[in-house]
C-alpha positions as CSV (number, residue, x, y, z in Angstrom):
1,M,22.2,-9.9,12.3
2,E,23.8,-10.8,8.9
3,I,23.8,-8.4,6.3
4,H,23.8,-9.8,2.7
5,S,24.6,-7.7,-0.5
6,S,22.2,-7.6,-3.6
7,H,24.4,-10.3,-5.2
8,E,23.1,-12.7,-2.6
9,R,19.4,-12.3,-3.7
10,D,18.7,-15.9,-4.9
11,F,20.1,-17.2,-1.5
12,T,18.3,-14.7,0.7
13,L,14.9,-15.2,-1.0
14,A,15.0,-19.0,-0.8
15,R,15.7,-18.3,3.1
16,W,12.8,-15.8,3.3
17,R,10.5,-18.5,1.6
18,E,11.7,-21.2,4.3
19,L,10.7,-18.6,7.0
20,E,7.5,-17.7,5.2
21,Q,6.4,-21.5,5.6
22,R,6.9,-21.2,9.3
23,F,5.1,-17.9,9.7
24,P,2.7,-17.7,6.7
25,D,0.4,-14.9,8.1
26,Q,2.7,-12.0,8.3
27,G,1.4,-9.9,5.3
28,L,1.3,-9.5,1.7
29,M,3.8,-6.6,1.7
30,C,6.6,-8.4,3.3
31,S,6.1,-11.7,1.3
32,A,8.9,-13.4,-0.7
33,D,6.6,-13.1,-3.8
34,W,6.0,-9.2,-3.5
35,T,9.6,-8.6,-2.8
36,E,11.1,-10.7,-5.6
37,I,8.8,-9.0,-8.1
38,W,9.8,-5.4,-6.7
39,L,13.3,-6.6,-6.8
40,Q,12.9,-7.7,-10.4
41,T,11.4,-4.6,-11.6
42,Y,13.3,-2.0,-9.3
43,G,16.2,-3.5,-8.0
44,S,18.8,-3.1,-11.0
45,D,18.4,0.9,-10.2
46,V,17.6,1.2,-6.5
47,P,20.9,-0.1,-4.3
48,H,19.7,-2.6,-1.7
49,R,20.8,-5.0,0.6
50,F,19.1,-8.1,3.1
51,V,18.9,-8.4,6.7
52,L,18.8,-11.9,8.1
53,A,18.4,-12.3,12.1
54,W,19.1,-15.6,13.8
55,D,17.9,-16.8,17.0
56,C,21.0,-18.0,18.7
57,D,19.2,-20.1,21.3
58,A,17.3,-21.8,18.8
59,D,20.1,-21.7,16.0
60,E,17.5,-20.7,13.4
61,L,16.5,-18.0,11.1
62,C,14.0,-15.8,13.1
63,G,13.5,-12.5,10.9
64,V,14.5,-11.1,7.4
65,C,13.8,-7.8,5.6
66,L,15.0,-5.7,2.7
67,I,16.9,-2.4,3.1
68,T,17.0,0.0,0.1
69,E,18.9,3.3,-0.8
70,G,16.4,5.5,-2.1
71,V,16.8,7.1,-5.5
72,R,16.2,10.9,-6.1
73,Q,14.8,11.5,-2.6
74,T,13.9,14.9,-1.7
75,D,12.5,17.2,1.0
76,G,11.5,20.4,-0.3
77,P,14.4,21.8,-2.3
78,M,16.9,19.4,-0.6
79,S,18.2,16.4,-2.2
80,L,18.5,13.4,0.4
81,R,20.5,10.4,0.8
82,T,18.0,7.8,2.4
83,L,17.6,4.2,3.5
84,H,14.2,2.5,3.5
85,V,12.8,-0.7,5.3
86,G,11.0,-2.8,2.7
87,T,10.0,-2.0,-0.9
88,A,10.5,1.5,-0.9
89,G,12.9,4.3,-2.1
90,E,12.3,4.1,-5.8
91,P,11.8,7.5,-7.7
92,E,8.5,9.0,-6.7
93,Q,6.9,8.9,-10.5
94,D,7.6,5.0,-10.5
95,S,6.6,4.3,-6.9
96,V,4.2,1.3,-5.6
97,C,3.6,3.4,-2.5
98,V,3.7,0.5,-0.3
99,E,1.1,0.2,2.4
100,Y,0.7,-2.0,5.6
101,N,4.2,-2.6,5.1
102,R,5.7,-5.2,7.6
103,L,8.8,-7.5,8.7
104,L,8.8,-11.3,8.3
105,V,9.7,-12.2,11.6
106,D,9.2,-14.8,14.4
107,P,6.8,-12.7,16.8
108,D,8.7,-14.1,19.7
109,C,11.8,-11.9,18.4
110,E,10.0,-9.0,16.8
111,H,10.9,-6.3,19.5
112,A,14.5,-7.7,19.6
113,F,14.6,-7.6,15.6
114,K,13.4,-4.1,15.5
115,Q,15.6,-2.9,18.0
116,R,18.8,-4.2,16.5
117,L,17.7,-3.1,13.0
118,A,16.9,0.5,14.3
119,E,20.7,0.5,15.6
120,Y,22.1,-0.8,12.4
121,L,20.3,2.0,10.5
122,S,21.3,4.6,12.7
123,R,24.9,3.8,12.4
124,Q,25.0,3.6,8.5
125,P,27.4,6.6,7.3
126,N,26.7,8.9,4.5
127,I,23.1,9.1,4.7
128,D,20.8,11.6,5.8
129,Q,18.0,9.6,7.1
130,W,16.4,6.3,7.2
131,N,12.6,5.6,6.7
132,L,9.8,3.4,7.6
133,D,7.3,3.6,4.8
134,G,3.6,2.6,5.2
135,F,3.5,0.6,8.5
136,E,0.8,0.4,10.8
137,E,1.3,2.8,14.0
138,S,1.4,-0.3,16.1
139,D,4.2,-1.9,14.3
140,L,6.4,1.2,15.2
141,S,6.8,0.1,18.7
142,G,9.8,-1.6,18.7
143,F,11.7,1.1,16.7
144,R,10.2,3.8,19.0
145,S,12.1,2.2,22.0
146,V,15.6,2.9,20.4
147,T,14.9,6.4,18.8
148,N,12.8,9.2,18.6
149,L,11.0,9.1,15.3
150,E,9.4,12.0,13.3
151,V,6.1,10.4,12.2
152,R,3.4,11.5,9.7
153,H,0.1,9.9,9.8
154,E,-2.5,9.1,7.0
155,A,-5.9,7.5,7.6
156,S,-6.6,4.1,6.0
157,H,-10.6,4.1,5.9
158,W,-12.1,0.7,5.8
159,F,-15.5,-1.2,5.9
160,D,-15.8,-3.7,8.7
161,L,-17.5,-6.6,6.7
162,T,-17.1,-9.1,9.6
163,K,-19.5,-7.3,11.8
164,V,-22.1,-6.8,8.9
165,R,-21.9,-10.6,8.1
166,A,-22.2,-11.2,12.0
167,D,-25.3,-9.3,12.0
168,G,-27.1,-11.2,9.3
169,K,-27.2,-7.9,7.3
170,E,-26.0,-6.3,4.1
171,V,-23.4,-3.9,3.3
172,L,-26.0,-0.9,2.9
173,S,-26.9,-1.5,6.5
174,G,-23.4,-0.7,7.5
175,L,-23.4,2.7,6.1
176,R,-24.4,6.2,7.1
177,R,-28.1,7.2,6.3
178,K,-27.0,10.0,3.8
179,T,-24.6,7.5,2.0
180,R,-27.3,4.7,1.9
181,R,-29.5,7.2,-0.1
182,R,-26.6,8.2,-2.5
183,V,-25.6,4.5,-3.0
184,R,-29.4,3.7,-3.9
185,R,-29.6,6.6,-6.2
186,A,-26.5,5.6,-7.9
187,L,-27.5,2.1,-8.4
188,E,-30.7,3.3,-9.8
189,S,-29.0,5.2,-12.3
190,Y,-27.7,2.4,-14.3
191,D,-29.7,-0.5,-15.8
192,G,-28.9,-4.3,-15.8
193,L,-25.7,-4.2,-13.4
194,R,-23.4,-7.1,-13.5
195,V,-20.2,-7.9,-11.4
196,E,-17.3,-9.8,-12.7
197,W,-14.9,-11.5,-10.4
198,A,-12.0,-12.3,-12.3
199,D,-10.1,-15.1,-10.5
200,S,-8.5,-16.7,-13.7
201,L,-5.5,-15.1,-15.3
202,V,-7.1,-14.6,-18.6
203,H,-9.8,-12.8,-17.2
204,A,-8.1,-10.9,-14.9
205,R,-5.4,-9.5,-17.8
206,D,-8.7,-8.3,-19.6
207,V,-10.0,-6.5,-16.8
208,F,-6.7,-5.0,-15.8
209,D,-6.1,-3.6,-19.4
210,E,-9.7,-2.0,-19.1
211,L,-8.8,-0.7,-15.7
212,I,-5.5,0.9,-17.1
213,R,-7.3,2.4,-20.1
214,L,-10.3,3.8,-17.6
215,H,-7.7,5.0,-15.1
216,Q,-5.5,6.9,-17.5
217,Q,-8.2,8.3,-19.2
218,R,-9.7,9.8,-16.3
219,W,-6.5,11.3,-15.0
220,H,-5.6,12.7,-18.5
221,S,-8.9,14.4,-18.4
222,L,-7.6,16.3,-15.1
223,G,-4.3,17.0,-16.8
224,K,-2.2,14.6,-14.7
225,P,-0.4,11.8,-16.1
226,G,-2.0,8.8,-14.1
227,S,-0.2,6.0,-12.0
228,Y,0.2,3.9,-15.3
229,A,2.2,6.3,-17.0
230,S,5.1,4.6,-15.5
231,S,6.3,1.7,-17.3
232,R,7.9,0.3,-14.4
233,F,4.8,0.7,-12.3
234,R,2.7,-1.0,-14.8
235,K,5.1,-3.8,-15.1
236,F,5.3,-4.5,-11.6
237,H,1.6,-4.9,-11.1
238,G,1.3,-6.9,-14.4
239,D,3.9,-9.5,-13.1
240,L,2.3,-9.1,-9.7
241,L,-1.1,-9.9,-11.5
242,D,0.5,-13.2,-12.9
243,R,2.1,-14.2,-9.5
244,L,-0.8,-13.7,-7.1
245,T,-4.0,-14.2,-9.1
246,P,-3.6,-18.0,-9.6
247,D,-3.9,-18.5,-5.4
248,G,-6.4,-15.6,-4.8
249,R,-4.0,-12.8,-3.4
250,M,-4.9,-10.4,-6.3
251,V,-8.5,-10.0,-8.0
252,L,-9.7,-7.9,-10.7
253,V,-13.3,-6.9,-10.3
254,R,-15.5,-5.2,-13.2
255,V,-18.9,-4.0,-13.1
256,S,-21.0,-3.4,-16.3
257,S,-24.4,-2.1,-17.1
258,N,-26.6,-2.5,-20.4
259,T,-24.5,0.4,-21.6
260,G,-21.2,-0.8,-21.2
261,T,-18.3,-1.0,-18.6
262,V,-19.1,1.2,-15.2
263,G,-15.5,0.5,-13.6
264,A,-13.1,-1.8,-12.6
265,V,-11.0,-2.4,-9.4
266,Q,-7.6,-4.1,-8.4
267,L,-7.8,-5.7,-5.1
268,L,-4.8,-7.1,-3.0
269,I,-5.9,-9.8,-0.3
270,D,-3.9,-9.6,2.7
271,R,-4.8,-11.8,5.4
272,D,-8.2,-12.0,4.6
273,R,-8.4,-8.3,4.1
274,V,-9.2,-6.8,0.8
275,L,-7.0,-3.7,-0.1
276,L,-8.3,-1.6,-2.9
277,Y,-5.3,-0.9,-4.5
278,Q,-6.1,0.8,-8.1
279,C,-9.5,1.6,-9.8
280,G,-10.7,3.0,-13.2
281,W,-14.1,4.5,-14.0
282,A,-15.9,5.1,-17.0
283,P,-17.1,8.7,-17.8
284,A,-20.3,9.2,-16.5
285,P,-23.1,11.6,-17.5
286,G,-25.3,13.7,-15.0
287,K,-25.6,12.5,-11.6
288,Q,-24.1,8.9,-12.1
289,S,-21.6,7.7,-9.5
290,P,-19.5,5.0,-11.0
291,G,-17.1,5.1,-8.3
292,V,-19.9,4.4,-5.8
293,V,-21.4,1.6,-7.7
294,V,-18.3,-0.1,-8.5
295,D,-16.9,0.2,-5.0
296,Y,-20.3,-0.7,-3.3
297,L,-20.9,-4.0,-5.4
298,A,-17.3,-4.9,-4.8
299,M,-17.8,-4.9,-1.0
300,C,-21.2,-7.0,-1.7
301,E,-18.9,-9.5,-3.5
302,C,-16.3,-9.5,-0.7
303,L,-19.1,-9.8,1.9
304,E,-20.4,-13.0,0.4
305,R,-17.0,-14.6,-0.3
306,G,-16.1,-14.4,3.3
307,Y,-13.6,-11.6,3.5
308,D,-13.2,-9.4,6.8
309,A,-12.6,-6.1,5.7
310,Y,-12.6,-3.7,2.3
311,D,-9.8,-1.2,3.0
312,F,-9.6,1.8,0.8
313,L,-5.8,2.4,1.8
314,A,-4.2,5.7,2.8
315,Y,-4.8,9.4,2.0
316,E,-8.3,11.1,2.7
317,T,-11.1,11.7,0.3
318,Q,-15.0,12.0,0.9
319,H,-15.4,8.9,-1.4
320,K,-13.3,6.7,1.2
321,R,-14.9,8.4,4.2
322,H,-18.7,7.9,2.9
323,L,-18.1,4.4,2.1
324,S,-16.3,3.0,5.4
325,N,-17.3,2.4,8.9
326,M,-13.9,2.3,10.5
327,C,-10.3,3.7,10.3
328,N,-6.8,2.7,10.8
329,D,-3.5,4.8,11.1
330,L,-0.8,4.1,8.7
331,A,2.6,6.1,9.5
332,W,5.6,7.2,7.6
333,A,8.2,7.5,10.0
334,R,11.8,8.9,9.7
335,K,14.6,9.4,11.8
336,R,16.9,12.3,10.5
337,H,20.8,12.4,11.4
338,P,22.2,15.8,12.3
339,R,22.8,17.8,9.1
340,L,23.4,21.2,8.5
341,K,20.8,20.8,5.5
342,F,17.8,19.7,7.9
343,A,18.7,23.1,10.1
344,V,18.4,25.3,7.1
345,L,15.3,23.7,5.8
346,D,13.5,24.0,9.1
347,K,14.6,27.9,9.3
348,G,13.3,28.2,6.0
349,R,10.1,26.8,6.7
350,Q,9.6,28.6,10.2
351,L,10.4,31.9,8.2
352,K,8.1,31.1,5.5
353,G,5.4,30.5,8.3
354,W,6.3,33.7,9.8
355,L,5.9,35.5,6.5
356,R,2.8,34.0,5.3
357,P,-0.2,36.5,5.9
358,S,-2.7,35.3,8.3
359,K,-6.2,34.8,6.9
360,K,-9.1,37.2,7.6
361,K,-11.9,35.6,9.7
């Protein structure tokens, strides 16, 4: 393994792209484009380095990844010095919340690379813990063999488009009975529904701007800042749109009715899997359900266009459960180093649990 500094970004990204040409189906979140745009947005404030792994027998590059040093990371009241694998570690208010995080690595070398990487991270001085953010549970195996990890799981609900297509049916047939009734009522509450699949840059930018406006408007009405309150978060996704839209790795979808826009979604395309990254819904009177309408019609469009899955990504909501028929486990794992602060934190939480009054039945 070789460690390259942040000053060697151009060299490393060039090697990254060469490896990506050999293994093109490893995932969007570990792609050179995603990583480069993240570094252009956050790299000036998030210290980072690169790890390159070489297959000595074949004398060729077999793996690469980004290691970042967390900025303003905390656990409860405690500040933490952290390392992160992949595009993570930025301040929480600016975070892209990477999911389906992966390593770009030759599958034949993957287990060995993860072992060596875990050993390297565990040897680093002056840190409190290292983190694996948003990995699929199955991708933790090589790391688990080296050290015990503390793992927090989050459900990523998704709809299986492949099965519906193979059965020659529509999206509605793959939903639960109560959800089907809800979808039908929601569709009937709008007149003249239309779907725009914005795959040109001009069209996509127009939909993206409206998505941001609707997203912010909704969250402000709830007294919260909204994701796009962060100028860095907005810049990251604007630059990502410019890079990914031309080759179909990002798509903006807008649904309109006779009375105006119903809502819009930002979709990332990861190995024929559609990831619902962000959304914006127009205010709706009465019993209208703009979120149901927008996601359902986007799912129908994805079915027609041949995609395998429509993934709502992590964190549990009723909306995601109702519109899905499958579920993955995404994992946020950490390896804590022995520190007095962790002992104090754990004892404090234990004491708080003892003192909390039990709920009466």
